[in-house]
N, C-alpha and C positions, 0 to 999 in steps of 0.2 A: 820283174819280167814284163816285157812290153805287151800291153793288152792288144788283142786282135779286134779290129772293127767287125761289126756284122750288121746285117740288114735288120732293121726293126720292122716287123710286120704289123701294120696298123689294120685293125679290124673295123669294118664298116658298121656303124651303129644303126639300129632300127629306130624309127621315130615313134613317138607316142608316150603315153604314161602307163607304167606298169605298176601294179599294186602288189606288194609282197607282205606276207605275214611273217614276222620274225619272233621266234620264241627264244627267250633268254633265260632258261632254267626257271628260277623263281620269279622272273620278271617278264611281263608280256606287254608289247606295244605295237603300234602300226606306224608305218612310215611310207610315204610315196617316194618312188625313185624315178628320175627321168632317164630314159635311155636304157641300154643294156647293162647288165653286169656279166662278167665272164662265166663260162659254164661251171667252173669248179665251185661257185658260190651258191648254186641252187640248193635249197634246203629240202631234205626229206622230212617225213612226218612221223618217224619211228618214236617210240616212247623213250628211247635213250638219247634223244636229240641233244640235250644240254651237254653231253660229253662226246658228241660225234665230231669226226674230222670235218664234216661240212660246216658245222657251226663255227669251229675255230677259223676255218677259211673265210667264212662270212665276216667275222669280226675283224680279221686282218685286212680283208678287202675294204671294209668301211673305213678303217683307219687310214689306209693308203690313199683312198680316194679323197677323203676329207683333208688330209695333210697336203696332198698335191694342190688342192684348191686354195690353200693358204700361202703358197710359195711366191706370190707376187710381192709379199712383204719381206724385205731383207732381214728384218728383225727375227723372223721365224727361222731362217737359215742360220743366222748367228747363234740363236738358241740351240739348234740341233748340233752345230759344231762344238759349242762350248760344253754341252752335256756329254757328247761322245768322247771328247778329249779328256774327260775325267776318268775314263777307262776303269769303271768300277770292278771289272773282272779281268782286266788286262787287254781287252779288245776295245775297238772304237765303237762302242754301243752303249745304250742306256735303257733301263726298264721303263716302260710306259707307266706302270702302276706306281713306281717310286716317284715319278715326276709329274703326275697328273695335276697336282695343285700348284706347280711352279708357275710363277708369273712370266709372261712373254711380252716384251715391249714395255717393261716397267718404267723406262726412262722417256717414253713417248709423251708428247704434249697432248695427244688424243686421249681423252678420258676412257673411251671405249677400249682402246688398245691397252691402256694401263690396267684395265679390269680383266684382261684376258688371262686365262690359265692355259697351260698346254693341254689339259683335259678338254677344255671347251673347243680348242682348235681341232683336235683329232675327232671330236664328236660332231663337228660341223655346225655348232651352234652359232647363229648370227646375233651378235649383241645389239644390233640395230632393230631387230625384229621382236615384236611382242608375242609372236606365235610360239606356243609351247613346242618344245622339241624333246627328243629322246636322249639328250646328252647324258644325264645321269644313268639312264638305263644302259646305254652303251658302255660307259665306264665301269659300272658295277658288274656287267657281264664279263668284261675283260678280267676284272679282279677274281671272279668266281670260276670262270671257264678256261681262260687263257692267261694265267697269271705271269707267265714268263715272256709275254709278247714284248718285243723290244724294237728300238730304232737303231739301225746300223748304218754307219757312214763309210762306205768302201773307199772314198776318195782320200781319207785320212791315213790309210794304211801304207801309202807309198808304193803299193804293189800294182796299182791300176792307173792307167793314163786315160782319163776321160778327155779326149782331145777336142771335142766339140764345144762350142760356146752356146749351144742351145739351152733352153730352160730345162730344169730338172724333171725327171720322171720319178714317181714314187712306186716302187714295186713291192709285192709281198710274196713270201715263199709259202706255197701251199704245203700243208702237212703231208699230203699224198701227191707230191709233185709227179707229174706224168710227162714223159718225153722231154724232160729237161726244159719245160716251158715255165717261164716266170711271168705272171700277169703284172701289168703296170698301168699307171694312169698319168696323164699330164694335167696341168692346172685347169684345163677346160673340161676335164672329165672324160676325155677320149681314152679308149682302152688299147693297150699294146701288148704284144707278146715278145719277151726277151729270151735269149738263149742262156741257160744257167752256166754253160761251159765257156762262153765267150762274152766278156763285158762289152757293152755298146760304147760307141764314141760319146754318146750323150750321157751326161752325169746322172747318176741314179742314187736315190735314198732307198734303203731296204727295210721293210717291216718283216720280222721273222721271230722265231722262237729262240730264246737265249740257250746257248749250249753249255755254259759254265756255271750256272746257278741252279739251285734246287729250291722250290717253294714247298716247305714242310707245313702241311695243314695244322691248324691249332686244334682241330678235332682229335681227341685223344686216341680214337680207334685208328685213324689214318696215320697219326704220328707213330704209333706202335708198329704199324705195318711197315713203314719206311725205315725206322731206326732200330727196330727189333730190340727194344729195351737198352740200347747202347747210348750212353750220355754223349751229347755233342760237346766236343772239346774246344770249339772255335767260336769266335764272336760272329753274331748275325750281321749280314750286310744291310738288312732292312726288314721291317715288319709292318704289317697292317692288322686289321681285326680278323682277317681270315688266315693268313700265312706268315711264317717266318722264313726269310730268304737267307740261304747259306751258299757259300761256294760249294759246288758239287765235290770238288777235291777234298774239302774239309770233312764233308759228310762221310765220304768213303774211307778216309783215314781214321775217323772216329770209330767207324764200324770195324776196321782192321784191328785197332787197338783193343776193342771189346772182344773180338773173336779170338785173338791169339794171346791176350793177356801178357804174361811175363815171358812168353816165348816157347813154353812146352818142354822144358828140360834141357840138360846140358848137351852141347854139341858132341856127336859121336857116341851117345849112349847106345848100347847094344853090343852084339858080338863084334869083336875086333877082327878084321880081315885085312888090315894094312892099307886102308884107303887114305888118301891125302887129307880129306876133310877132318879126320880124327885128330889131326894136329893143329887145326885152325879153330880156336875158340871164338864164340860170338855168333851173331846172326849172319845168315846168308845175305849177300848184297848183290844188287844188280849194278855191275860196274859201269857198263855203257851199252848203247844200242844205236843202230842206224837203219834207215830204210835200205832195202837191198839194191835198188838202182833208181834212176830217174823215171823209168816207166812206172815203178811203184809209187813214186812221189806224185806223178801226174794223175795216177788212178785214185789216190786217196786224199790228195790235198783238198782242203775245203775250197769249194767253188767261190768265185768272187763275191757271191752273195752272203757268205758265211764267216769270213774272217780267217783266223789261223787254226792250227792243228790242235786236236785234243786226243792224244794217243793214250790208250789204256792197256794195262797188262793185268789179267786175272790169273792168279797163281792158285792152283787147286791142290790141296793136300788131302790124302785119304788115310785117316787113322785106322789102325788095326782094330777090328770089331766096333767101328764107329762110322758115322756118316761123313762123306766128303764135305769140305768147306773151302771157300775161296776168299782170298784177300785181293783187293784191287788197288793198283798203283796208277795214278793219273799224272800225265805230263802235258802241261800247256806250253806249246812251242810256236814261235814265229817260223814262217817258212825259211827264213835265213838261218835258223838254228839247225836245220836238218840238211841243208845243201850248201855247197860252196861253188860259187860261179866265177869263172874267169872271163876273159874277153869274149871267147867264142863258145865255150861249153860250161855245163854245170855238172856236178857230181854230188852224190849224197855224202854226208860226213857224220862222224860219231857224235852222239850226244852223251856227255859224261854226267852221270847223276850220282852213282854210288849209293843208291837208295837201299835202306834196310828192308829186308823181307820178313824172315822168320828164322828162329833157331831150329835147325833140323834135328829133331829128336828121332834118331834113326829107328830105335826099337818100337816107337809109336807110329811114325809116319811112313816107315818102309824105305825102299830104295829109290823111289821115283816121285817127282812132283811134275805137274802139268802146267805149262805156261801157254796162255792164249792171248794173242795180241789183236787189238782192234783200233780203229780211229772212230771216235764217237761223234755221231750227229743225231739230232732229234728225229723223231718219227713215231710211228705206231709201235707199241710194245709187242714183241714176239719172243718165242722161246727157242733157244738153240741147244741141241744135245751134243755132248762130248763123251768120249770114253778113252781110257788108257789102262795099261796093265801095270800092276804094282806087285812087288815082291817083298815079303817080310822075313828077315833072318831069324830063325828060332835059336840056332847056335851056329858054330863055325862050319858045320857040315849039313845043316838042314834048313829048309826055307819053305814058305807057303806063298803061292802066287794066286792073285785074284784079279778079275776084270772090274774096273771101277767105271761106273756110268753116272753122269750127273747132268744137270741142265742149268743154263743161265738165262736170265731175262735181259734182253737187249732191245734195241729199236731196229726197225727195218731200214733206217737211214745209215746205220753204222757199217763201216767198211771192215772186212775181214783181212787181217794181216798174217794169219797162219798160227800154227801151234807147234810146240816141241816138248818132248819129255826131257827133263833134267834128271840125270842119274847121280846118286850119291857118290859113286866111285869114279866119276869123270875127273880127269886131271885138271885141277884148277889153276896151277901155276901161279904166276905173279898177277896177271890181269884177269884170271878166270878162264874157264873153258868157253870156247866160242860155239854158239848154237845158231842154227839157220832154220827159218820158217819160209813160207811162200813169199813173205814180204819184209822180213826183218832179220838182221844179224844182231845177236846180243851176247853179252858175256856175264856169267854169274860166278 
């Protein structure tokens, strides 16, 4: 899709030297900064500062500013492109923590350049200076506080046309982005504000939080909280002394397998009343789905700063005399996977997956399941409440109906694509019954 140009608003800097005190969790240091930083990076002094949104923004801002200052060197750009093209999670990005010790300019005849690591570049250390810097403090703070901080190269996606031949800007995505404003810096340290919905003509490198990986702490208490005693069935992408990094999709699938086990009993178990599912052995399957229309696509597609789509489906089951539980299916999709464009128009198209869900033990799980669709984006954790009605057949003539209420933990950056109740006796036919939410058509 052709990118729209927009006006870059340059913010006038104040002159003078401003002293900031930066607290990095277990690490404390002082650093003098010349000129302004943008308002979102001003630090509060609350006791929970190491985990605050403001501190994450501060770290991302520092990385963006230091990286921008290094872009006079073509070797740095080559390094960024090479690493992003490795696509460790399927998108054109790479983790800062995973690559902090990688050499940049290793083939250079300049000994100082040959000694550079990516970590030294993003921390702003000057190899020609004997002055002590906070390079290690900044890198260790990223590892502890913002472990999923990444570099994303939008230009490699083929979706964006940066038509200007001006120098790069380096932007960062605030955790609490307001008014779709993306702060950015040029190599002189000047501050700009970009529009998250409209890529500029000038090329941009983006510092943001990774959407497709999870950092599982090696602290046993935190590991138990995230994995709920479910063994991970996938290979780690990367690990350091603090965290083990997995694909988010793999973590969710491992939890699914742990929750549902062998599937919960034979299909159609329970009183027979002649429903089509009784004659279909095996697990339920999500045959296919598609976004409802291009307006929905435009509303939920990841902005140019984020890459491609991460669509998630949470399927909630309410056992009789038990607590509701959910399994989550994740679909990583290019924009081209969900739309078909001709010469003049685009329309959404079906995504065929045929994903296994669960064996519908009717006597245990009742007549209804609840399907909630979202498009995942990072952000601050919030709780969303849901409810649906479920009926349990006692025999061919008697049943019990109850209202099921439950909650899910999501992020405030996640887009809602609507919900639908799937009923046991819906006619599934050859391709499955077609359901409709506010943003999705799907067949089960």
